[in-house]
DSSP file (Angstrom, degrees, kcal/mol; ACC not computed):
  #  RESIDUE AA STRUCTURE BP1 BP2  ACC     N-H-->O    O-->H-N    N-H-->O    O-->H-N    TCO  KAPPA ALPHA  PHI   PSI    X-CA   Y-CA   Z-CA
    1    1 A M              0   0    0      0, 0.0     2,-0.3     0, 0.0     0, 0.0   0.000 360.0 360.0 360.0 145.6    0.0    0.0    0.0
    2    2 A A        -     0   0    0      2,-0.0     2,-0.3     0, 0.0     0, 0.0  -0.994 360.0-176.7-137.2 139.7    1.3    3.5   -0.8
    3    3 A V        -     0   0    0     -2,-0.3     2,-0.4     2,-0.0     0, 0.0  -0.944  28.9-114.7-131.3 159.0   -0.1    6.9    0.1
    4    4 A L        -     0   0    0     -2,-0.3     2,-0.3     2,-0.0    -2,-0.0  -0.768  35.6-174.2 -90.1 140.3    1.0   10.4   -0.7
    5    5 A A        -     0   0    0     -2,-0.4     2,-0.4    13,-0.0    13,-0.1  -0.945  17.1-133.2-135.1 149.7    2.2   12.5    2.2
    6    6 A K        -     0   0    0     -2,-0.3    11,-0.5    11,-0.1     2,-0.4  -0.901  20.4-122.6-106.1 138.0    3.3   16.1    2.5
    7    7 A I  E     -A   16   0A   0     -2,-0.4     2,-0.3     9,-0.1     9,-0.2  -0.659  38.5-162.5 -72.2 124.9    6.4   17.3    4.2
    8    8 A V  E     -A   15   0A   0      7,-2.8     7,-2.6    -2,-0.4     2,-0.4  -0.846  21.3-107.0-120.4 152.6    5.2   19.7    6.9
    9    9 A R  E     +A   14   0A   0     -2,-0.3     2,-0.4     5,-0.2     5,-0.2  -0.655  30.8 178.8 -77.9 121.8    6.9   22.4    9.1
   10   10 A I  E >   -A   13   0A   0      3,-2.7     3,-2.2    -2,-0.4     2,-0.2  -0.807  64.9 -69.7-121.9  85.1    7.4   21.4   12.8
   11   11 A G  T 3  S-     0   0    0     -2,-0.4    -1,-0.2     1,-0.3     0, 0.0  -0.499 116.2 -15.0  57.4-128.4    9.1   24.4   14.3
   12   12 A N  T 3  S+     0   0    0     -2,-0.2    -1,-0.3    -3,-0.1     2,-0.2   0.470 132.0  74.1 -80.8   0.0   12.7   24.4   12.8
   13   13 A Y  E <  S-A   10   0A   0     -3,-2.2    -3,-2.7     0, 0.0     2,-0.3  -0.498  72.7-132.2-104.4 176.1   12.2   20.8   11.6
   14   14 A R  E     +A    9   0A   0     -5,-0.2     2,-0.3    -2,-0.2    -5,-0.2  -0.883  30.1 175.9-117.5 153.1   10.3   19.1    8.8
   15   15 A G  E     -A    8   0A   0     -7,-2.6    -7,-2.8    -2,-0.3     2,-0.4  -0.949  25.6-131.3-153.0 171.9    8.2   16.1    9.3
   16   16 A L  E     -A    7   0A   0     -2,-0.3     2,-0.8    -9,-0.2    -9,-0.1  -0.963  19.9-131.8-126.6 143.4    5.8   13.6    7.9
   17   17 A H        -     0   0    0    -11,-0.5   -11,-0.1    -2,-0.4    -2,-0.0  -0.854  29.7-161.5 -93.0 118.5    2.5   12.4    9.3
   18   18 A I        -     0   0    0     -2,-0.8     2,-0.0   -13,-0.1     5,-0.0  -0.832  21.4-112.6-106.3 135.8    2.8    8.7    9.1
   19   19 A P    >>  -     0   0    0      0, 0.0     4,-1.6     0, 0.0     3,-0.7  -0.353  20.6-125.3 -66.0 142.0   -0.5    6.6    9.2
   20   20 A K  H 3> S+     0   0    0      1,-0.3     4,-2.7     2,-0.2     5,-0.2   0.883 109.3  59.1 -53.9 -40.2   -0.9    4.5   12.4
   21   21 A V  H 3> S+     0   0    0      1,-0.2     4,-2.3     2,-0.2    -1,-0.3   0.835 103.1  51.6 -63.5 -34.3   -1.4    1.4   10.2
   22   22 A F  H <> S+     0   0    0     -3,-0.7     4,-1.9     2,-0.2    -1,-0.2   0.920 109.6  49.6 -75.2 -38.7    2.0    1.8    8.4
   23   23 A L  H  <>S+     0   0    0     -4,-1.6     5,-2.4     2,-0.2     4,-0.4   0.876 114.7  44.4 -62.6 -41.6    3.8    2.1   11.8
   24   24 A E  H ><5S+     0   0    0     -4,-2.7     3,-0.6     3,-0.2    -2,-0.2   0.869 112.3  51.7 -71.0 -35.2    2.0   -1.1   13.1
   25   25 A E  H 3<5S+     0   0    0     -4,-2.3    -2,-0.2     1,-0.2    -1,-0.2   0.837 114.3  42.8 -69.2 -31.3    2.6   -3.0    9.9
   26   26 A A  T 3<5S-     0   0    0     -4,-1.9    -1,-0.2    -5,-0.1    -2,-0.2   0.432 108.3-125.1 -93.2   3.2    6.3   -2.1   10.0
   27   27 A S  T < 5 +     0   0    0     -3,-0.6     2,-0.4    -4,-0.4    -3,-0.2   0.882  51.0 166.0  59.4  40.1    6.6   -2.9   13.7
   28   28 A L      < -     0   0    0     -5,-2.4    -1,-0.2    -6,-0.1     4,-0.1  -0.692  19.3-166.3 -97.5 143.1    8.1    0.6   14.4
   29   29 A T        -     0   0    0      2,-0.5    -1,-0.1    -2,-0.4    -5,-0.0  -0.215  48.0 -75.8-103.9-162.4    8.3    2.1   17.9
   30   30 A D  S    S+     0   0    0     -2,-0.1     2,-0.5     1,-0.1    -2,-0.0   0.663 116.6  64.8 -76.6 -12.9    9.0    5.7   18.9
   31   31 A R        +     0   0    0     15,-0.1    15,-0.9     2,-0.0    -2,-0.5  -0.950  65.0 160.2-112.0 122.9   12.8    5.3   18.1
   32   32 A V  E     -B   45   0B   0     -2,-0.5     2,-0.5    13,-0.2    13,-0.2  -0.912  35.3-121.3-135.4 161.1   13.8    4.7   14.5
   33   33 A A  E     -B   44   0B   0     11,-2.6    11,-2.7    -2,-0.3     2,-0.4  -0.873  25.2-157.3-103.3 133.9   16.9    5.0   12.4
   34   34 A L  E     -B   43   0B   0     -2,-0.5     2,-0.4     9,-0.2     9,-0.2  -0.869   9.1-174.1-111.5 150.7   16.9    7.2    9.3
   35   35 A R  E     -B   42   0B   0      7,-1.7     7,-2.6    -2,-0.4     2,-0.5  -0.978  10.6-152.2-139.4 126.4   19.1    7.0    6.4
   36   36 A A  E     +B   41   0B   0     -2,-0.4     5,-0.2     5,-0.2    -2,-0.0  -0.824  18.0 168.5-109.2 135.7   19.1    9.5    3.5
   37   37 A E  E >   -B   40   0B   0      3,-2.8     3,-3.2    -2,-0.5    -2,-0.0  -0.933  56.1 -67.7-134.4 157.2   20.1    8.7    0.0
   38   38 A P  T 3  S-     0   0    0      0, 0.0     3,-0.1     0, 0.0    -2,-0.0  -0.216 124.3  -3.5 -49.2 112.5   19.7   10.9   -3.2
   39   39 A G  T 3  S+     0   0    0      1,-0.1     2,-0.3     0, 0.0    -3,-0.0   0.518 124.2  81.4  84.0   1.7   15.8   10.9   -3.7
   40   40 A K  E <   -B   37   0B   0     -3,-3.2    -3,-2.8     2,-0.0     2,-0.4  -0.997  50.9-166.1-149.1 139.4   15.1    8.5   -0.7
   41   41 A L  E     -B   36   0B   0     -2,-0.3     2,-0.5    -5,-0.2    -5,-0.2  -0.996  16.8-159.2-113.2 126.1   14.7    8.5    3.0
   42   42 A T  E     -B   35   0B   0     -7,-2.6    -7,-1.7    -2,-0.4     2,-0.5  -0.929   1.6-161.9-110.2 127.2   14.7    5.1    4.7
   43   43 A V  E     +B   34   0B   0     -2,-0.5     2,-0.3    -9,-0.2    -9,-0.2  -0.919  17.5 178.4-107.6 118.8   13.1    4.6    8.2
   44   44 A S  E     -B   33   0B   0    -11,-2.7   -11,-2.6    -2,-0.5     2,-0.0  -0.894  32.5-100.9-123.4 151.9   14.2    1.5   10.0
   45   45 A A  E     -B   32   0B   0     -2,-0.3     2,-0.6   -13,-0.2   -13,-0.2  -0.401  35.3-127.8 -60.2 143.9   13.5   -0.2   13.4
   46   46 A V        -     0   0    0    -15,-0.9     2,-0.4    -2,-0.0   -15,-0.1  -0.856  21.5-149.2 -95.9 126.5   16.2    0.4   15.9
   47   47 A R        -     0   0    0     -2,-0.6     3,-0.1     4,-0.0   -15,-0.0  -0.811  17.6-118.8 -98.2 140.9   17.3   -3.0   17.4
   48   48 A S    >   -     0   0    0     -2,-0.4     3,-2.0     1,-0.1     2,-0.1  -0.431  41.6 -96.3 -70.1 145.8   18.6   -3.0   21.0
   49   49 A P  T 3  S+     0   0    0      0, 0.0     3,-0.1     0, 0.0    -1,-0.1  -0.426 113.4  15.4 -62.4 140.9   22.3   -4.2   21.2
   50   50 A R  T >  S+     0   0    0      1,-0.2     3,-1.9    -2,-0.1     4,-0.4   0.639  88.1 162.8  65.9  19.7   22.2   -8.0   22.0
   51   51 A S  T <   +     0   0    0     -3,-2.0    -1,-0.2     1,-0.3    -4,-0.0  -0.427  67.6  15.3 -66.0 137.6   18.6   -8.2   21.1
   52   52 A G  T 3> S+     0   0    0     -2,-0.1     4,-2.4    -3,-0.1    -1,-0.3   0.437  90.2 116.4  85.7  -1.8   17.7  -11.9   20.6
   53   53 A W  H <> S+     0   0    0     -3,-1.9     4,-2.5     1,-0.2     5,-0.2   0.887  71.0  54.9 -71.7 -37.8   20.8  -13.2   22.2
   54   54 A T  H  > S+     0   0    0     -4,-0.4     4,-1.9     2,-0.2    -1,-0.2   0.933 113.2  41.3 -57.3 -50.6   18.8  -14.9   25.1
   55   55 A E  H  > S+     0   0    0      1,-0.2     4,-2.8     2,-0.2     5,-0.2   0.904 112.7  53.6 -69.7 -44.6   16.7  -16.9   22.7
   56   56 A A  H  X S+     0   0    0     -4,-2.4     4,-2.6     1,-0.2    -1,-0.2   0.892 111.6  47.9 -61.0 -37.8   19.7  -17.7   20.3
   57   57 A A  H  X S+     0   0    0     -4,-2.5     4,-2.0     2,-0.2    -1,-0.2   0.879 110.7  50.4 -71.8 -34.4   21.6  -19.1   23.4
   58   58 A R  H  X S+     0   0    0     -4,-1.9     4,-2.7    -5,-0.2     5,-0.2   0.942 111.5  47.6 -64.4 -49.2   18.6  -21.2   24.5
   59   59 A E  H  X S+     0   0    0     -4,-2.8     4,-2.6     1,-0.2     6,-0.2   0.929 112.2  49.8 -58.3 -43.2   18.2  -22.6   21.0
   60   60 A A  H  X>S+     0   0    0     -4,-2.6     5,-3.3    -5,-0.2     4,-0.7   0.913 110.7  50.6 -65.3 -34.4   22.0  -23.4   20.8
   61   61 A H  H ><5S+     0   0    0     -4,-2.0     3,-1.4     3,-0.2     5,-0.2   0.953 110.2  48.6 -62.7 -49.6   21.8  -25.1   24.1
   62   62 A V  H 3<5S+     0   0    0     -4,-2.7    -1,-0.2     1,-0.3    -2,-0.2   0.889 113.0  49.0 -57.9 -38.9   18.8  -27.2   23.1
   63   63 A A  H 3<5S-     0   0    0     -4,-2.6    -1,-0.3    -5,-0.2    -2,-0.2   0.621 115.1-117.8 -76.4 -10.3   20.7  -28.2   19.9
   64   64 A G  T <<5S+     0   0    0     -3,-1.4    -3,-0.2    -4,-0.7     3,-0.2   0.718  81.9 119.9  82.7  25.0   23.8  -29.0   21.9
   65   65 A D      < +     0   0    0     -5,-3.3    -4,-0.2    -6,-0.2    -3,-0.1  -0.166  38.7  95.9-111.4  34.9   25.8  -26.3   20.1
   66   66 A D        +     0   0    0     -6,-0.3     2,-0.2    -5,-0.2    -1,-0.2  -0.093  51.9 120.7-122.4  40.6   26.7  -24.3   23.2
   67   67 A R  S    S-     0   0    0     -3,-0.2     2,-0.1     1,-0.1    -6,-0.0  -0.645  72.9 -87.2 -96.6 161.5   30.2  -25.7   23.8
   68   68 A L        -     0   0    0     -2,-0.2    -1,-0.1     1,-0.1    -2,-0.0  -0.387  25.8-150.6 -64.3 141.2   33.4  -23.5   23.9
   69   69 A V  S    S+     0   0    0      1,-0.1    -1,-0.1    -2,-0.1    -2,-0.0   0.856  83.3  42.8 -77.7 -37.5   35.1  -23.1   20.5
   70   70 A D  S    S-     0   0    0      1,-0.0    -1,-0.1     3,-0.0     3,-0.1  -0.863  94.8-108.7-108.7 144.8   38.6  -22.7   22.0
   71   71 A P        -     0   0    0      0, 0.0     2,-0.1     0, 0.0    -2,-0.1  -0.350  44.1 -94.3 -66.4 151.8   39.9  -24.9   24.7
   72   72 A P        -     0   0    0      0, 0.0     2,-0.4     0, 0.0    -4,-0.0  -0.358  45.7-164.4 -67.9 143.5   40.3  -23.2   28.1
   73   73 A S        -     0   0    0     -3,-0.1     2,-0.2    -2,-0.1    -3,-0.0  -0.964  15.7-122.5-128.6 145.1   43.8  -21.9   28.7
   74   74 A Q        -     0   0    0     -2,-0.4     2,-0.3     3,-0.0     3,-0.0  -0.560  25.2-162.0 -82.4 148.2   45.6  -20.8   31.9
   75   75 A T     >  -     0   0    0     -2,-0.2     4,-1.5     1,-0.1     5,-0.2  -0.811  37.2-101.3-125.3 169.0   47.1  -17.3   32.2
   76   76 A D  H  >>S+     0   0    0     -2,-0.3     4,-2.6     1,-0.2     5,-0.5   0.905 124.1  57.6 -54.5 -42.1   49.7  -15.8   34.5
   77   77 A F  I  >>S+     0   0    0      1,-0.2     4,-2.2     2,-0.2     5,-2.1   0.939 104.7  50.5 -57.2 -49.2   46.7  -14.3   36.5
   78   78 A D  I  45S+     0   0    0      1,-0.2    -1,-0.2     3,-0.2    -2,-0.2   0.804 114.4  43.4 -51.5 -37.5   45.3  -17.8   37.0
   79   79 A E  I  <5S+     0   0    0     -4,-1.5    -1,-0.2    -3,-0.2    -2,-0.2   0.757 129.8  17.4 -83.8 -31.7   48.5  -19.2   38.3
   80   80 A S  I  <5S+     0   0    0     -4,-2.6    -3,-0.2    -5,-0.2    -2,-0.2   0.761 129.0  29.0-119.3 -26.3   49.6  -16.4   40.6
   81   81 A D  I  <<S+     0   0    0     -4,-2.2    -3,-0.2    -5,-0.5     2,-0.1   0.755  88.7  97.5-108.3 -27.4   46.8  -13.9   41.6
   82   82 A W      < +     0   0    0     -5,-2.1     2,-0.3     2,-0.0     0, 0.0  -0.414  48.4 174.0 -72.8 136.8   43.6  -15.9   41.5
   83   83 A R              0   0    0     -2,-0.1    -3,-0.0     1,-0.1    -2,-0.0  -0.999 360.0 360.0-142.5 139.8   42.4  -17.2   44.9
   84   84 A W              0   0    0     -2,-0.3    -1,-0.1     0, 0.0    -2,-0.0   0.445 360.0 360.0 -81.6 360.0   39.3  -19.0   46.0
């Protein structure tokens, strides 16, 4: 679906009135990322850092793929400074 929109003045800024149905369909919240290219503005959802990591770790565990990639190694700290 496409609609025509007018860029409006909002104080010293310019803005668009975005229909609620568009925001819902795109799953956009109050914070978005904007990218400008010649003749185009792109609005994208902002993902939180580490978003989805909990579920990915859970899925890896269930699949048995949550082992260490590198073997554990001792460091000077482990041998001289670490105490229980």
